[in-house]
N, C-alpha and C positions, 0 to 999 in steps of 0.2 A: 900400404901395409896394416895400418890401423883400421881402413875399411874393411879389410879381409878379416881381420881380429873380431871387428863388431859384426860381421856377419856370422862368423862362427860361434860366436857368444850366444847371439840371438838365435841360431838354429839349434844349438844346445839347450837354451832354456824352452822353446818351443818342444822340443822333442821329450823334455822332462815333464813338462806342463800337460802335454797329449798324455804321455805314459801313467802320469798321476790320474789323469781324470779318468781315463780306462780303469784303471786300478780300483778307485774310490766308487764310480758309478757301475761297477760290473752288474749289481742287483737288477737297476733298472734298465739295463739292456737287455737282460734275459728276460724278465717278466714284466707281462703287460696286461694286468687285472682291470684297468680301467680305460683300456683303449677304446672300447664300445661302452665304457660304463658299468658299474658293479651291479645295477639294477637288472633284475629279469625283464626282458622284452617280450616274452610269451612263454607258453608252456605247452606241453604234448597236445594237449586238450584240443588248442588253436587248429592243429592239423589232423584232429579226429582221433587222436591216440589216449587211452586211458594211462592213467600214471598215479604215481604213490609219492608224496614228498617223503624223504628219508633223512634221518639226522643219524650223523654219525660221530663217535667220539674216539679220538686215537689214542695211541699209546701214551703220548704225553699231553693228553687231555685237552685238545683242542676240538671244538665243535664243527663239523661239516656239515654241508647240506649237499642233496643230491636229489634224483628221480630216479625210480624203477619203473620202467616203462614194459608192461607184462605185452606178449604177442598170444594169440590165440593158440591154442595146442602147440606151444613153443616145445622146439627140439634142445634147445640150449640156451645159455645166457651169454650176452656180449657186456664185458666191463669195460668201459670205454674212456681212455686217459687222454683228454684234451690238450690242447695246444697251448703257448703262452700268453695268449691274447684273448679277452673276452671272459665268457662264462657259458655255463651250461644251455642257457635260452639261445646261444647262436649257433647252436649245432643240432637243430631241429631237421635239417634235410638228412643228415648222417643216421639220426634216430632212426627215421621213416625207411631210410633204405633197408638198415638191419631188421627192422620189425615186419618188412614184406618178405624178408629171408627167413621167416618165422623163428626169431631169435628175441628172447626178452633183452631188453638193453637197462644197463645200470650205468648212469653217468652221474658224475660229483664234481663238485668245485674244489679244487684246493685251496689249502688255507690262505687266506686273503684275497681270493676270488669270490666273485657273487655273493651270496648270503654266507658264506662260510667264515668262522671267523680267523683270528688270527694273522701272522706277517708270514708271506711266503719263504722258505730256505728249501736248498737242496736236501738236506736231510729231511726237512719237514714233508715233503712231496712224498718221500718214501713211506714214512709214517702215514700219511695220508692213502696212498695205495695199498697199502698193508691193512688199514682200517676198512677199506672197501672189500677188499679179498675177503677177510676175516667175516664181515656182515653176509656177504654169500654164502659162506661155507657153514658159519656157526648161527647166524640168526635166521637166514632164510632155509637151512638145512640142504644148500646145492652139493651134489657130487662135483668134484673138480674136473672130474672128466667130461663134464659137460659145459664148460664154461671156458669162453675164447677171450683172451685178453687183446684187445685192441689199443695201438696208440699212433697218434698223430703229431708230427712236429715235436715238439720237447715232450709231448706225452709219449713219444715213442721210446724216449730213454728210460722215462721213469717204467712203462710197460715192461721192457727187457729186463728192467731190475727185479721187478716181480716174479718176471716168469724166471728168472735164475734163481728165485728164493723159493719158489713153490712149483707145482707141476700142473698147468693148465692142459685143457684138451689141445689146445694151440695157440699159437702168437700171430698177430697181424701188425706189423709197423710200416706207417704210412709216412713219408715225408720225413725219413730219418737222418739224424746226422751220428756221426762217428764219436763224436766228444766235444764238448765246448772248447778245449784249447784247440782241437783240429778247426773248428770254424774259426775260432778268431784269428787263427794264423792265415787263413784265407781272406778274412776281413782287414786285417793289420798285419800285413807281411813284414812292415820294418818295425815292429815292435816285439819284444822276448816274451810273448805270450805265455810261453811255458813256465815261466816264473811268475808271470803277473796273475795266471788263473786263479780265482779262488773257488771256480765251481768246476766240477768233473764231468757229470754226466756221460759216463763213459761206457757208449752204448755198445760199441765192438766188444769190450771186456765182458759186459752182460750176456750179449748173444752166444758168447763162446762157451757159456756155461750151462745154457738152457737144455731142458732135455724133452723139448715138446716140438712139433714140427713148427715150421716159420714159414710166413709168406711176408715177403718185403716188396712194398708198393712204392713206386717213383716215378716223377715224371721228369725228362730229358728238358722241358721246359721250365723246369721249376727256377724261378728266380733269387730265392732266398737262400735256400738249402742246395746245394749242386748235386747232380745226378751221381757224381763220382762219390760222393757222400754216402748215400744209399746203398752203392755197389759195394764199399768197403765194410760195411755192416753186413751184407748177404755174404761176403767171403769169410767173414770171421765167426760165421755159424758153423753147426756142426753138419752134417751132409743131408738131413731130413728138411729141405727147405726148397723154397720155389720164389721166383721173381716175377713181379706182374709190371711191365712198362704201361704208364698211361701218358696221356698229353694235358696241356694246360698248365697253368701257374701254379704255386705253392698252395694258394688258398681255395683255388675252384678248378683244381685238378679233376677231383673225383666228380664233378657236375659237367665240366667240359667232355669227359671222357664217356660219360653216358654209361650205356649199355654194356660197353667192353669192360668198364669198370666192375660194375654188378656182377656182370657174367664169370669175370676173374675171381672174384671173392667167393662168389656162390660154388664155383667147382671145387675151391680149396675147402671152404667150410662144409660142402655136402659130404666131402669125402671122409671128415674128421668128426662131423657128427653124425653121420649115419654108417660109420664103421666101414667105408669103403677102401 
């Protein structure tokens, strides 16, 4: 009997320990600014594209760094909100794809990422996105009807939040999740994540409040964010929406899918940029 009690006590202590570890280390489980280093490893110039270094100052006075990559005879501008690892220099493949579609690309690093100052937080990422939007509208004088907001992975939730506050021409969410608690429940089904979660990133709620067309892109082979999460986001959005199935993993799906990916995005973008 003593052995049984010892086992139960050990199990309870282990459970409490794991719970405490998850609770106090949530930020490091969500944000990975240093996975590939904070230094910029390349610039658009190295793939033959002109670019401008941009400095943003957020509402709470954090300085951010970004790139504005112009396209000749651009028909619109894409605001790129990247995922939770690395920095803007690791997104050159995507920048090139959108540039070939005739879009200017504005991409920036969240606070705590790349050359941006500060420490990343959920509220902070929303401030960062808002500063980027204000830069395009106020500093560059662009028309909101010619701006597409694009978010990948973590950036999809931030992009959805931004589109729920303002009205871009369209919203594209790639490899998106419905919320942090939903993802955490999948990863740690044995923990009371609804009570533990300090982060929300409630993408489903945000897309339910958008007033622009939506394209959701997701791979059934995504090994990090399940395909079901992308479908939940899609189902929560208003009627003016499309879903694009791709293949490949979480980080390389857009590359593995190749022409079918670019064709799918092009059809959606053509419709809203050219008024079709």
